[in-house]
N, C-alpha and C positions, 0 to 999 in steps of 0.2 A: 119668090123667095131671094133674098139677098145674104149674103153672108159678111159680118162684119169683124173686123179684126181688132180685139182689143189691147192695151198696152201691156197686159201683162202675158199676151200670146193667145190668149183662149180665143175662139172662133165662134161666132153666136150666128143663127139665123133670124133675119126679121123679115116681115111683109115688105115689099116694095112701098117706098113713101114714108116709112118710119122714120122719125125726126131723131136728132141727137139726145132729147130730153127725154123723148120715148125710150131709147135705150137708157139712160138713166134710170128715170121710173123702173126699169125691168131689172135692173141689178137693187137699187133701195132707194126707199123713197127720202132718207136720207142724204142721198148721193144727189137726189133731183133737187130736193130745194138749197142746195148749193152749188150747185153746176150754174155758171155763167158765159160761157163759151165754150167754142169747140172747135177742133180743126179734122178735115175730112181730107185721107192721101195726102197729109202737110198742106194743107190748103184751110183758114180760117173760115168759117160757116158762123151761121146762127144757131140759135139751138132749136130753132123750130124749121130749118132747111130739111125737105124732105131728101133721103138718101134713096137712090135710085139704081145705085150698081154697087158690085162687092168691093170692100176698101178698108181701111185702117181708122179707127176712129179715137181721140185724144177728147177727151172729156176736160175741162177747165175751171176751177173755181177760185174763190179770191186768193188762194196761199199759192198760186201759179203765176208766173211769169207773165204768161199769155193773158190769163184772167183778169189780172190788173191791167193788163194793155187794153183790152175789150172793156173791162169797167170805166177807165180814164176816157178813152175815145168817147165812150158814150156819154159821158158825162160834157165832153167838149161840144158834141150837138146839143144839150140842155143849157148850156151856158150861151150857145151861139142863138137860140132862140130866143133866150133873155134878152142878149144884147139888141139884137131887131126890134125887140118888144120898147125898148127903153131909149134908143138911141134910132129913131126912125131914118130911113136913107143911107145907114150904111152900108158897105159892102164888105161879104165876107169872102175868107179865100180859102185858107186851109187850116184844121185842126186837129193835129195827132196827138196820141201819146207818147209820152216820152219816158225817162227812167222815174221820175218821182213826179208823176201827173200829166199834166198837158198843158197845151196853148191851143190858143187859135190867133192867128193873124189877120186884123181887122185893119178895114181902110174906112176910119172916123168923117173923115170929110172935113168941114170945119167943126165940128164937135169934139169934145174931150173927155178922155175918161182918166178920173181921179181917184186917189185914196177915198175920198168922203162917196164915193161912188158905189163901192166894193161889199158894203153891208147890205145894200139895199138890193144887189145883183145875186147875192148869195141866198138870201132868203127866197126870195122869188125863185132861182132854181130848186132849192128843197120843195118850196112851193107847187110846182110844176110835179115835180119827182114826184111828190106822195100819191098823185091825182094813176100814178103806174100806167103810164102811155107805154104801149109794145113799139118796141122797134121792129119795122117789116122795110124789106127791101124790094125795089120793084124796078123792072127794064125799062130803060126811056131809049130812044132813039136820039141816034146823033143831030139831026135836025132839030127834034122836040126838045132839046136840051139846050142848043144853042138858040132857039127861040125863047126858052124860058129865062136863060140868064144872059140876055143881049144886051142888057145894062149893066152889066158885070164882065169888067173886062180880064178878071182876073180868073174866073171860072172857063170864059169861053177860050181863054188860052189853053186851060187844060183840058178841057172839051174837043179843042182841035188837035190835041195830039193823040187822043184815043180813038178806035177803031169802032165802026159803027156794032151794036151787037154785044160791046161789053160795058157799054153803059149802066151805071144802076144810080137810084135815088136811095137813100134812107128815109124814111115817113118816122115820124112820130108826133102826136097832139094834132096841132094843126101846123109844124113845123118840116119842110124837108131839107135834103142836102147831097149836093153832090158827094159819093161816098161809095168806094168799095167793098164794105162790109167789115164785120166784125163787133158785134154789138151785143150788151147784155138783153135777157130777153126783156124786161121792161124797167121803166123809170124808179118806179118803188123800191127797189134795189140799193138807190142812193139814199143816204141817210144824214152824210155830212158833205160839206163841202166849203172851200175856201178860196179865195182867190190872194196869189201870192205877189204878185207883181205887175207890173205892168213894163214894158221896152220896147225900143225901135228896131225894128227887124226889116230889111231889105225885102221884097216881094223877089221870089226864089234865091236869096241870099247874094243879091247881085248889088252891088252900090251903085251902079249905073240904073238901077231901076227906082222906083219910089218908094219911099221908107212908111212902111205900117206900123200899128201899133200891133205890138204881140202881149197877149193877155194871160198870164200864166194863173194854172189853177191846179187843184188836189182834192180827190174824196175819196170818201171811205165808206164800208158798208155799215159801219156803227161811228157815233158820237165819239165815242171813248179813244179810235183809232187816231181819230184825228187829233184830241187833245193831247194824245202820247206822241203823235208824230209833232206837233208845235213842240211839246217840250224837249225832244229829242233835237230840234234845231237850234233852240237856245243855247242848249250843252254845245251843240256844236259851233256856235258862235264863239262860245267862251272857251272852247278847245282850236277855234281857227289859228293856222299855222304863221297866217300872216301879224296876226295880233299877238300872237306870242312871242315871234320873231322880234317885235321890236320891243315887246316889253321886257326880254332876257338879253336883249342886245344882241343877237346870234347873227342877223343878215340885213342888209336895208336895200332899194333900189334906187336910182339916181337917172330922171330925163335926159341929165347930158349924158351920161354912159352910156344909156340906149333903155327901149323896154326888153323884158325877159334876161336882164345879164344883172344876174345878182351879184352884190360885194357880200363878202363874208369880212364881219368884225371879228375883233381877237378870240371872242369869246367861242363865235362861231366857228371859227378856222379851227382852234383848238379841238371842237367838237369834232369836226371834220377826220383832224387827224388822226384823234383815238379811234374812231372809226375804221379809217385806214390803217394804220397799224396793227388793230384788232384782227382784220382781214388777212391782212400781209403773214403774220404772224401763221396763222392756221393755213394758207397757202403755200409757205415756206414748207411748213410739215409733209405738204401733201404732195411736194414737188413740183411746185412752180419755178418760173423764173422770171423777175421783173425784168422789162423792158420798156422804153419810152421813145414814142413816133412823134413826127411834127405836128402844128395844129394845121396845116395846110397839106394839100399832095395836086401832082399835076391832074389837070382834067382825066387824061387818060387811064389813070390808077382807077377811078371810080366810075369809067365806060366799060373798062374791063370785068369789072367786079359785077356789073349790071345795078350798081345805086343811081348811076345817074339816067339810067333810060326811064328807071322807075318813081325817082324823087327830083330829077335835075330841074326842072321846070318849079317846084315849091322851095327850093334850096336859095342859099345867100348867091347872089351872083357872080359868076367868075372872076376872079383875080386877074388881070392883063398886067402883063411885065413889059419893058421896055421891048423885048425881042419879039418879032414877027410871028404872030400866030402862035406864042406860047401863053398858057392859060392855069390857073390854078383855082382850087377851089376850097374854102373852108373845111376841114374834114367832118363828115357827117357820120362816120363810121370808123371804129378802131381795126376791123377785120381784114380791109385791103392790105392795110400795112403789116399787120403780124401775117400774112400770107407772103408779103416779100420779103421779111425776115426770115420765114423759114426756106425761101428761095435761095438763101445767100450761101448757103452750102449744100451738098449732096449728102444726105441721108440714108442708112441702111436701115432694115427693119431691127436691128439689136439698138438703136440709137432712140426706136420711140417708147413711149410716146414724148412727145415736147410740149410742155405748157407754158404759154407764155402769159404772163399778166402784166395788167398795166392799169391804173388811172388815169385813162384819158379823155381829155376833155373834145369833146364834139360841139360841133354848132349846126343849128336846124332853124330856117325859118320859119317861123309860127306868125299866123295871121294875130295883129293886135287884140283882136276881138277876142282869140282862143289863149292867150297868155292869162296864167292864175298862179299869182306867188312862187312857189318854187317847184309845183305841180307842174307847169307848162311854160316853160322857159326856152329860151332862142340858143344859152351856152349850158351846156352842164357836162358833168364829169360822170362817166362810165367805170363802174368796179369791173372792167373787160378781161376774159380771159379766154384765149382760143388754144383747146387742144388738138395736136395733131397725132394721130392713132392709125393703128392698124385695123382691118374690119373685126380681125380677132380679139382686138383691146376693147372697141367700142362699148359692149354691153358693161365689163368692170368699171372704165372711166366713166360713163356715163353715171353707173351707182354711186360712183366715190363725188361727183359733181352732188347728188341727191343727197349724201350725207353731210357734204360742207354746207348745202341751203338748210338745212334743219340744225346744223349748230349753230348759224346765224340766226335764225329764227327764235332759239331757245334761249338765246345769251340776250336777246333783247326784248323776249317776252310777248312773242308773237305765237299763239299757243293755237288758235283757232284757223284752222286754214284745208282747202282742198286743193287739189291736184288739178290742172286741165291740159289733156293731150290736144295740142292744137294742130289739125289738120289740114290738108287742101278742101278746098269748094270743086267737086268733082263736075260741077255744072259750069265753074269757069276755069277753065285748063289756063287763059291765054294771061291769070294774074301770076302766074309762076313760071320759074325758069330751070331747066332741070329735064332728064327723062322721066319716065312714069317708073321704070324699073328702081332707079334710084331713091324716087320719092317711097315706093311701097316698103324698100328695105330701111331706111330711116324712119319712119312711121312705125312699122312693125317694132323696130328697135325700142323706140322709146315706149311704146306700150308695155313689152316685154319688161323693162327697167323699172317702171312703176309699179306694175303688178308684183313684180317677184322683191320691192320692197316694201311692200304693204301699205300703199298710198291710198287715199281715200282718192279716186279720182273721175274725171269725167270726161268723154270726147268730144271736141267743141267742133263741126267742120267749117271750114271757111276762115279759122284763125291764126293759120299758120304766115309765118314770113314768106317773103315771095320765093326766096331760096331753100328753105326747108323747114318740116315742122318743128314744135317743139315744146315743152314744158312748162306750162306756166305755173305759177303758185298764187292762189287765190286767197287773199288774209282777210279776215274779219276783224275791225278794228272795235276797240271800247266802243263804239257807239253802233255795232254791229253792221256796218258798211264795208263793203267788198273793194278790197284794192287789189291789184295784179303785182305782186311783190316776187322778183325772183324768176329768172328765166334761162333753160337749159334747150339749145335748139342742134339738131344733128344735119350736117351739110354736107351733102356729096357733090354739089355744083362749084360751090369756090373752088376745090381744088381740083376741078376740070379747068375752068375758066383761067385761073393761074398756073398750069400746069404744073403743079404739084407732085412730086416724085419720092420715092424711097426704093432701095434695092431690097428685093425680099431674099429668102432664104435659098430661091429658085436661081437667085443670080440675074433676075429679072426687074424691071421697073414698075413699080404699081402707086396706084395712087392713095393716098392717104385720107381718112375720113376726118370732116371738122368738127369738132363741137364749140360750137358758141355757148358761154354763161357768163351769168351777172348776177349772183345773189341778192343784191343792193338794186340793182338795175342803174338808177342815177342815182348820185351821192344828195341830189337838191330833193327829189321826188322823195327818196327815202327818208331823208331827213323830216320833210315836212309830215310824211303821214306818221314817223314814230314821234315827233310832236302831238300831233294831235289824238295819236292812240294813248299816250301818256299824259298830255297835258300838260309838258313840261317836266315833269317827274321822270325824266330818265332813270334808267336803271343807276344804281350809284357809282358803277364804275365807269359810266360813262357822263356822269355830270363835270360840268365845266368847273365847278368849286364843289367840293363834297362837305364842307363845314364853314362856317363863318364865326370869327371869334368876338365875343361883345364883352366889352368893359363895363363894368358899373360906374365908372370915373376915370379921370386922366391918372390918378394916383396909382393905378393896375395895367397901366400901358406897358411896362417893362416884363412884369409877368403874360401879358399877352404876346409879347414878342417870344418871347421864352417857349409858351406852349406853339405857338407857329413852328418856330424851329424843329422841336420835336416832333409835331406832326409831319413836318416836312421831311424827317429823319425815317419816319415811318411811311414815305411815298404817299402820305393822305395830301391832298390838294384842299388848301385854306387862305383865308385871309383874314384881316382884321379891320372891325368897324370902331373905330377910337374918337367918331364925331363927338362934337359937345350936344347929344341928345339924349331925352330918357332912353330907358334901355325897353320901354314898352316901344316905342316908336320905332328903334333901331329892331325889334322881333316881327313888328308889324311889315317893316320894308324887305325885312327877308324872308319873310313868308310870301310876298308878291314875287320874288326874286326865285323861287320854288328850291330854296337851301336847304340840303336836307339834314345838316345838324345843326342847331346854333348852341356855342358854347360860352358860357358867360361865366366870366370871371371878375371876382371881388375878394374882400378881406379872405374871407373863409377859407376859397379857393386857394388862393396866394400862401395863406397858411400852412395848408394841408398837402399842397402839390396836387390839387385836384380840379377838375371842371364839372360844370354842373350843364347836362345836357339835355337839350329839346331836341324833339324831332320834329319835321315839319309835318304840319298837318294835325299836331296831337294836343290842340290847345283844352287845357281844362283837365288832362291827365298828369299834369306834374312833371317837373326835371327829374332827372338820377344824376347821381354825384358820383363819379369813377375817377378812377387816375387816367393818365394818360394812356399809358400803356395798356391799360383795360378796353379803353377806348379805339384805340388802334385796332386790337385784337377785335373787337365788336364789328367794326368798318371791314375789316377783312374777311372776316367770317361772312358777311353778309354778301360780300362782292362773290368769295367763292360758293355760294350757293347760286348764285345766277350766271356768272360767265364761267361754264366750265372747260376743263381743258381739251381741245380736240383731238381727238383719237384719231389715227392713220390707219 
């Protein structure tokens, strides 16, 4: 008998050779119907793999990330089978699951796959799937594998790098493929599949190698799931921040300026400024001091911090000056500069904590293929701050930063989030700097603070920064997509590397603890996510313009100007549309511009000193007529509900 430990901690005994599916059936028939993958002692296996030793078993369904991964990887096998059928002579390479679906990289030779082929391939994939072919793993010797794939240089390259005795093939129907495993029980579970796109991809991601064709697909256990997913994609296209950024005149890019370097237009710059001022007000209450640091720094600064060793090869190249051997780098991080600010004078424990904040612009070289609107750029501004405190102050300071992050989320409508404690990967210690004792103290401090603040958190191994663990906030947007927004990191290492000190109550010198924090993360990425989350309908306090005054004709232009002046007295941002256009056209264009309020003025309004108010997106609900003072009161009350006062 063998002992199997389940995720709830319970231990059950089974006969040797029992499979994960047998275990599922022993728990319930309902579970067995839904199990599609499994992991034993941390290794992904098939649901029919015999278990021969004691160990921990996890059963995955479609609702689990690992379950989806097995489902999509299995579908990539079926698609590869169909591609071989319909394009004889092609060479298959790799077909992994990705975050949303899967892809297969294929050398089509002289043949070409086009959109016109998609439907035929999809139909055939479903036809094969309905035949309920089982996925079966089998070991193959290295010599045999090389012989089988002797005409496929891509597979032989992969096999050459594998040890004999570790090579396996996966069979289904009349198709086989070099594969490490991780499949669903049979093809019959695949009920819906769609090819999403094709693109070029270099073999092994190296542009020196041949360019292959990457076929992207996605699949589901129900047709309705696919329908819902495609509808979600259409909504995502409508909310794409690049599209909305153009429509709302917020930002632009220029090939002459350079890829990944956004240009902020007047409305976008005003939006950024409002976000900055919003956070600066809260930071001032929380005791932060604003600092400003240069856009470049000597290479030695980043060698000391450890950033050069970790990221130097992927950074912009050093800037050489006329002086022999003098090198500077575009600033990739603000923290080394803040360490040097701390080092400008001696400190006592009575002076701590010191909280330095900066909206600092940094530069990192991203590959052109990885750039994406504002979410992946080469120059971006971080709402960075670094807190230097005593070990005794760490817990309270960390919790204060959590309060600040929650205030930011609440004021901007991000209500659905979880916290992720990102710790070291204990199996890869070379990825990190600093000693084990400091890492353990930092990790325990974060977990303790997250628990005490009542956060819904998970612990993720291997997600820490190279210099310390962190607390990341994973926010779900209006489309249910998860984004990492806001991060807090505990760092014992940079104070060591920069020899930061303070004099303690014992008159001895001690190292401070350093907290890195950025509630927005980067202004660029945060605004992109906020754009897509709100579809451009920002919270009223943040809108570039909160109202537009639409005059029914030229006769009422003077009254429109008077209304504008009164609104400005109430600190309401507004503008006038006095073009010689119909009121209907003016309203339609104001709707496209996401204008929160349209204030229509004509003869009755001028006579009574009122405005006719139409709310964005309220077509068919009718306008309300109010005085300007009442309108101002309505606007300020709405702002007050969403923009809370930050309490320290």
